[in-house]
C-alpha positions in Angstrom: 34.8 -76.1 96.0 37.9 -77.8 94.7 37.4 -79.0 91.1 41.0 -79.2 90.2 42.5 -82.7 89.5 44.7 -84.2 92.2 48.3 -83.0 92.4 51.4 -85.1 91.5 52.1 -85.7 95.2 48.8 -87.6 95.6 49.4 -89.4 92.3 52.8 -90.5 93.4 51.7 -91.5 96.9 48.6 -93.5 96.1 48.6 -94.0 92.4 45.9 -93.1 89.9 43.1 -95.0 91.6 43.6 -93.2 94.9 44.0 -89.9 93.3 40.9 -90.3 91.2 38.8 -91.6 94.1 39.9 -88.5 96.1 38.9 -86.2 93.2 35.6 -87.9 92.5 34.5 -87.9 96.2 35.4 -84.2 96.8 32.3 -82.0 97.4 31.5 -80.2 94.2 28.1 -78.7 94.8 25.8 -78.4 91.8 27.5 -78.1 88.5 26.1 -76.0 85.8 28.7 -76.9 83.3 27.9 -80.3 81.7 31.3 -80.5 80.1 32.8 -80.7 83.6 30.6 -83.7 84.5 31.4 -85.3 81.1 35.1 -84.9 81.8 34.5 -86.4 85.3 32.7 -89.3 83.7 35.4 -89.9 81.2 38.1 -89.7 83.9 36.2 -92.3 85.9 36.1 -94.5 82.8 39.8 -94.2 82.3 40.3 -95.3 85.9 38.2 -98.4 85.2 40.1 -99.0 81.9 43.3 -98.8 83.9 41.9 -101.5 86.1 41.3 -103.6 82.9 37.5 -103.4 82.9 36.4 -104.4 79.4 33.0 -102.9 79.9 34.6 -99.5 80.6 36.8 -99.8 77.6 33.8 -100.7 75.3 32.0 -97.7 76.7 35.0 -95.4 76.1 35.4 -96.8 72.6 31.7 -96.1 71.9 32.1 -92.5 73.0 35.1 -91.9 70.8 34.7 -94.1 67.7 32.7 -91.6 65.6 34.6 -88.5 66.9 37.9 -90.2 66.1 36.7 -91.3 62.6 35.8 -87.7 61.8 39.2 -86.4 63.1 41.3 -89.0 61.5 39.3 -88.7 58.3 40.7 -85.2 57.9 44.1 -86.8 57.3 43.3 -90.1 55.6 40.8 -90.9 52.8 40.6 -94.7 53.1 38.1 -96.1 55.5 40.4 -99.0 56.0 43.2 -96.7 57.1 40.9 -94.7 59.3 39.8 -97.9 61.1 43.4 -99.0 61.5 44.3 -95.7 63.2 41.3 -95.8 65.4 42.1 -99.3 66.5 45.8 -98.3 67.1 44.7 -95.3 69.2 42.3 -97.3 71.3 45.0 -100.0 71.8 47.3 -97.4 73.2 44.5 -96.1 75.4 44.0 -99.7 76.7 47.7 -100.3 77.2 48.5 -96.9 78.8 45.4 -95.9 80.8 47.2 -96.5 84.0 49.8 -93.9 83.0 47.3 -91.2 82.3 47.8 -88.6 85.1 44.6 -86.5 84.9 46.6 -83.3 84.1 44.4 -82.9 81.0 41.0 -83.9 79.8 40.7 -87.5 78.6 39.7 -86.2 75.2 42.9 -84.2 74.9 45.0 -87.3 75.6 43.1 -89.5 73.2 43.1 -86.9 70.4 46.8 -86.3 71.0 47.4 -90.0 70.4 45.1 -89.9 67.3 47.0 -86.9 66.0 50.4 -88.8 66.1 48.9 -92.1 64.8 47.2 -90.3 61.9 50.4 -88.4 61.0 52.4 -91.7 61.0 49.7 -93.3 58.8 49.8 -90.3 56.4 53.6 -90.6 56.2 53.3 -94.3 55.5 50.7 -93.7 52.8 52.9 -91.2 51.1 55.8 -93.6 51.2 53.9 -96.8 50.2 50.9 -95.4 48.4 47.3 -95.8 49.5 46.0 -99.3 50.6 44.6 -101.5 47.9 40.9 -102.2 47.9 39.9 -105.7 49.1 39.7 -108.3 46.3 36.1 -108.9 45.1 36.0 -112.5 46.5 36.9 -111.2 50.0 34.3 -108.5 49.7 31.6 -111.1 48.7 32.7 -113.4 51.5 32.3 -110.5 54.0 28.7 -110.0 52.7 27.9 -113.6 53.5 28.1 -114.9 50.0 30.4 -117.8 49.1 34.0 -116.8 48.1 34.0 -119.4 45.3 
């Protein structure tokens, strides 16, 4: 039973899609470890995101949104800053999914991106100060009330 990800030779020869297809179609028998199947599902999602499937990206975003918010919230207090970092992280995931080489778990890659983005945001906050709250008229407009 070969559960290891495809090697670099297969990645170079056929690209991420070929390597992932080979990995996903290999006989794996029954899996007791649900984390392995979760990792496989996330790897399959990344392959689909690399193919620019918006549904796959939306699913991946849904899987990681709350986890990233908790993680980034350890660095930043402002919900606005947390949302910005999460959006930055997921933009990088969308842009670079085709470069992800399956050497690590998808979560390791995404949280690594989040770590760097959160540290940059923290440095920016220290330099510039925390973001200002939204003016009341904008907050009311967001609630559906008239801004005037």
